[in-house]
N, C-alpha and C positions, 0 to 999 in steps of 0.2 A: 922153930918150927913153923915153915911158910904154910899157911892155910887159903885154898883155894874158896871162893864165893862163889855158888851156883846160881844164877836167876831164876828164878821161880816162873810156871807159867805167868801169862797175865794176859786179861781181855781187850787191850792198846786198840788194836788194829779191829775188834770187833766195834767197841764203841764208838771209835771215830768211823766208820761204815756207816752203821745207824745214822749218827749224826748229820755225815753228809747226804746218807739216803734222804733224810728230814730237811735237807736244805738248811741246816742252821749254824748260825757261826759259833765259837765257844763261847763267847759273848752273849749270844741271845741264849745258848741254851743255861747258862750260868744265870741268865737274867729270870729264868721261867722256873729256876732248880729254886732260885731263892724266893719266888713270889709262892712258893708253892711249900715253904719250911724248911729247905737244906742250903745252909750256910755254908757257901762254897764260890769260890772264886775263880776268875781263869787260868793263873795259873797250876791254883791246886788242878783243876781240872783237866790242863794241860797234861799234870805229871801220872795222871790216870791214864790218858791216851799214849804215853812214852812208856807205859808199865813200871815208872818210879814209885810208885805210892797205889797200894791196893786202895780197892775203891770200896766207900761206906755201905753197908748194904742200905739204910736209911736212902741215901741217893741211887741206889741199883733198881730199891722199889718204885721210886717216883720215875726214874727214867723206863721203867717198862710202860709206865700210864702214858710216859708221853710220847714214845714210839708205838704206842700199841702190840709190843709183839709179847713172845713166850718169856720166860727165865733161858733156855734154853737157846735162843738166838744173842745172847751174852757168851757162850761160853763157847761154841763152836768152834770146834778144832783143837780146843783145848787137850782133849784126850790123846790126841795122837802125836806120835814119836818126836816129829816135823814140830811139835809146837815146843820141845822141849830144848831151851837154847844156855 
């Protein structure tokens, strides 16, 4: 029996938008996250932005501090039917 995998919603576009608004490259952002105790490399972060990996809560907490935004900003648009793929 063939099984289809359904992609879950992901916040990659929101993560990318916040990073670009802060004028940070993935490399610079990861360096700041590492400075704050999050062991994360650029390729892992890239997978967060593309939706290949779910982001760890510890990383999300630090990103909230870096971007000085609410948690809602990370989840914008994810409850609409357009977000399902």
